[in-house]
N, C-alpha and C positions, 0 to 999 in steps of 0.2 A: 474754285477754279473758273466759274462763270464770270466774275468781275475782271479776271485776267484775261479771259477770252474776249470779252467785249473790248477791253482796253487795246488788245493786239490787233483786233479787227479794225477799230477806229484809226489806230495809228497807220495801218496799212492803206486803208481807204483814202487817207489824207496825204499820202506819200507824194511829195514833189521833188522833181528832179532838179539837182543843184548843177552848177557849171561843171564841166568835165575837168579832171585833173590832167595836167601836162605830164606825161612819164615816158616820152618816146613814142615814135610813130606819129602818123597823121591823126590829129585829133579835131573834133567839131564840138563846140559847145552844144549842151543839151539843155541850157538855161531856159527855164520857163515851160518846159515840157512837163506834162503831168502823167504820172503812172496810174492808169485807171485800172483797178482790180478786175480780173476777169476770170474767176473760177468757172469750170465747166458747168457746175450745179450751182444754183443760188445757195449761198451760204446761209446756215442757221448757227445759233450758239451750240446746238448739239454737234453738228458737224464739226466745228472749230474744236470743241472739247474732245472729241474722238481723235481728231488729227493730232492735237498736242499731246494725247495720251499715247498714241502710236509713236510719236517722235520720241517721247521720253522712254518708252519701252524699248526702242532701237538703241538709244544713246546709252542707256543703263546696262543693256544686255551685251552690247558689242564694243564699247569704247573703254580702253583701260585708264588707269590713272594718269598715265603718261601721254595720253592722246592717240595711242595706236588703235586702229579699228581691227578687231580680230575675227576672221572667219572661222568660228568655233567648229562648225559643221564641215569645214573643208581642210582639216589639219592644223588649224591655229595660224595660218599665214595671214599676210597683210596685201592688199593691193590698193593702187592709187585711187581706183574707183570708190573703194569703201571710205577712204579718207574724204573724198569729195562729197559723198553722200552725207557723211556725218557732219561736215561743214556747213553744207546747205541747210540740212535739217536744224542744226543749232542755230544758225543765223535766222532762219524763218521763224522759230519760236522764241527769239530774243534771248538765247542763253549764251552770253557773251564768254562766261568762263569756259564752258566747254568747247565753244568754237576756237577760242584762243589756244586752248590745250591741244586740240587736234591739229590746228593750223601749225603750231610750233614743232610738232612731231613730224608732220608732212614736210615742212621747210628743212627741218634739220636732217632727215633722213632719205628723202626722195627727191629733192630739188636737184635738178641738173644745172650745168653751167649755162645751157642755153635758154633757161626759164621754164622748161617743160619738167615732167616728173617721171622718174623710174616707175615702171608699172607693178613690180613684184618684189616683195621683201619677205624674208623668212629666216628664222634662226639667227637674228640679230644683224643681218645684213641684206643688202639689195642683191637679189639673185638674177634679176634681168634688168639692164639699164634701158631697154627700149621703152619708149612712152606709148600711151594709149589716148587718142584724142578725145574720147568721151570723159575719161577721168580729168583730163587737163581742162576741159570745158567746164565740167562741174566744179572743179577747184577755182577756176577763174571767176565763175559766176558766183560762187559762194562768198568769195573775196570781196566781190563788187557788192553783193547784197549786205555783207557785214560793214563794209566801208559806210554805207548809207545809214543802215540801222543803228550802228554804234558810233557813228561820227568820228570814224578813225581813219584819216587819210593813208596811213600806211597799208592798210588792207586794199584801199582802192589803188594805190600805187603797184602792189604785188599783183592785183587783178590785172591791170593793164600790161604789166610786164609778161604774164603768161598768155594773155590774149594777143599781144604782138607776135610772140613766139610761135603761137598756134598758126596764126595768119600767114606768117612767113615760112615756117618750116614744115606745116602739115596740110596746107592747101595746095592745089595744084590747078593750073589752067588747062582743062580738058574740053575739047569741042566748043571753045569759045566761052565756057563757063568757069567760074572759080568754084571749085569743089573741096569741101573738107574730107580728106582721106582718114583712113584709120591711124595714122601717124607717120612721122617722117620716114620711117621705113618702107611705107607703101606709097609714096609719092610717085616714084619712077613707074610704077606698074598700075597706078590708078585703082588700087584696091580699096574699097569703101565698105563701111558697115553702117547701113541705113539707121540703126538704133543709135549710132554716135550723133546723129543730126538732130541735137536737142534744141530745136528752134527758139524755144522760150528762153534758153540760156544766152543764145546769141543775142536775142533781143536785149536781155539783161546787160550784156556788155556794150551793146550800142547806145544804151542810155548814158554810159559813161563817157561816150564820145568815140568809141572804137567803130567808126561807121563802115569799116571793110566787112563787118559781119552783115550788113543788109543784103548785099549781093550773094554771100555764101548762103544766107537763110532763104532767099528767094529761089536759088538754085536748087537747095535740098528740097524744097516743096516741089519744084518741077520735076526732080528726079523720083520723089515719092509718089507723085502723080503717075509718072510713067510705070514704076514698079507695081503698083497696085491697081492699075487700069482694068485687068482682066479678073473677073469673078473666079475664086472667092475674095480677091482682093488682099491677099496676104503677102506683106513685104517679106524679103529673104533675109537670112542672117547676114549674108556676105554678097557683094557684087563687084564687078570691075566696070569702070568707066572707060570706055574705048574712044580715043580722040579721032580714030579714023571713021567711027560711026556718028560723028557729030555730037558726041558727049552721051550717046545713049549707053545704058548699062545693061551688062549681061550678069546672070547669076551663077556663074560657074567659078567664083573666086577661089583662088589657091587650092584647087582640087577638092573642095569640099562639095558634099551634096547639097543642091538647093533646097533648104528647108526653111520654115518658119518656126524658129525654136527660141532658145534661151536668150539669144540677143535680140531678135526682131521683136520679141514680145513687149519690149518697151517703146516701140514706135507708136502705137495708138494712145499710150498714156501721155507722151510728150505732144503728139499732134492734136489731141483733144483740147489742150490748153494753149495752142498756137494763137498768136495775136492776129493771125490772118484767117478768114474764113476758109480758105484752100486747105489749111492744116486740119481744122475741125471736120472738113467733108472727108478727108482721107481716113481720118479715125472712125467716122460715122459708117464708112462703107463696110467696115468689119462686123458690124452689128448683125446684120442678116445671117453672116456665117455662124456666129455665136448661138443665135436663136435657132438655126437649123440643127444645132448639136445639142439643143436643150440646155445650153450654158455648160456643158460638160468640158471644161478647159483643160484639153491635154496640153503637156508641156511642149511637145514638139509635133508638128505636122508638115506633110508636103505642102508645096505651094498650090496643089490641086485639093487640099483639104484632107487628103489621106492621112491617117493616123501612124505617126512613126514611134512615138512614145506616148502611151495612153496615160502614164502617171500625170496627175494633175499636181499644180503647185500654185501657192498663193499669187505669184506675179502673173500667172496666166489668167487667174480670176480677176486681179486689178486690171489687167488689159481688157478683159471683157466689160468691166465696169466703165473703163473709159469709153469705149466703143458705144455703150449704152448712153452715157451722158452726152458724148457728141451727137448721137441720134435723137436727143430729147427725151430719152426715157430715164428720168431722174429717179423714180422709185426703184427701178431694176438696178441702176447704179449703186444706190445705198446699199440694197440688199446683197449685191455682189461683194462690195468692200467689207460688209460684215462677214460674209462667207469667207473671204480671204483671211481675215483676222482669225476666224475659228481654224481655219486649216493650219495657220502658223502656230497657234496656241496648242494644237495637237502634235505638230511635228516642227519645232522651231527651226528657222534657217536665217542666215545672215541676209541673204538675197531676198527672201521673202519679207522679213521684217522691215529692211530698208524700203522696199517699194510699196508696202503698205502704208508706211509713213509718208512717203513722197506722193503716192497716189492720192491719199487723203488730202495732204497739204495742197497739191496742185488742183485736184478736181473739186474740192468741197470748200476751199477757203481762198482768201486773197493773200496768204502770208508769205508766199513765195514771190509776191509782186504782180504786176499787171502789164499792160501795153502802153508804151510811150506815144503819146499823142502830139503831133505837130501843133 
């Protein structure tokens, strides 16, 4: 395993951006830009080995032979988000066979005419045609990463097709800012999910010349800054961007109570590996909250920190690890990642397994890429 780990790390650290593929929409060449690997924690061979093992565990446990990702613990259905997770994880560890298998199923079963993906599939067919922006962003970024790693232009073309569709159909001009909403269904009402703002993935598409993501990413950071400005700095699961309030966000979206729960728990993981210092600062803000709770990561809390659901979950522990890493507490981050793995071993779950793999890949290795430098 160690020679493979070293080879993968060396390949990623030497990653150079090639010219962008023309695939519709405005394109800008990224020729000459270099992807500088930027894990949140300085990577070691042991970190990379653990990340690859976690990735293999997820792919082995939840990807069927035909490429469908199954939520065994949630009735055996499939969501577009899971397909995106598996594609990104497979591309990160250089597993082209699994990547292509998952992509072919996703393209065949979930791809809509507009380039986005139906979010929910069950019992042999799509049961909800609506798309989810986080899933579409993961799928597009995974295709982008695969296009580079596997030197396969058809993946890059597909990435840019979905990227163009997201920018056109799922973003809205609100208060003078271009905002990624929760999906085309959410544009008119400005409904957003802060955990859908996976800025590192937006950067991934920017490398391929889809420069529309630069402003969307900058606006996502600004919105996250606003939403986490007050202690204990917890972002909400849902929010509404209100044009009349100059693009400020309120947290009473679609009648749901304002909580930091199963959705928002992903925010610090993604922010901790943002290419900009602003993102890392947002993730680091949450570390004092976790310390105050003695790192007992409840799955759902109110925005004031009051426990709503005391049950812990691996993804909440990975989120605490991300906050620790962003705050410079590397030893705590590693301990928490190991704790999350132990939790998932005791009570396996699709969501936990996916985010243990993604957390380790993002926080402790450069295998998901780095930051484009001009």
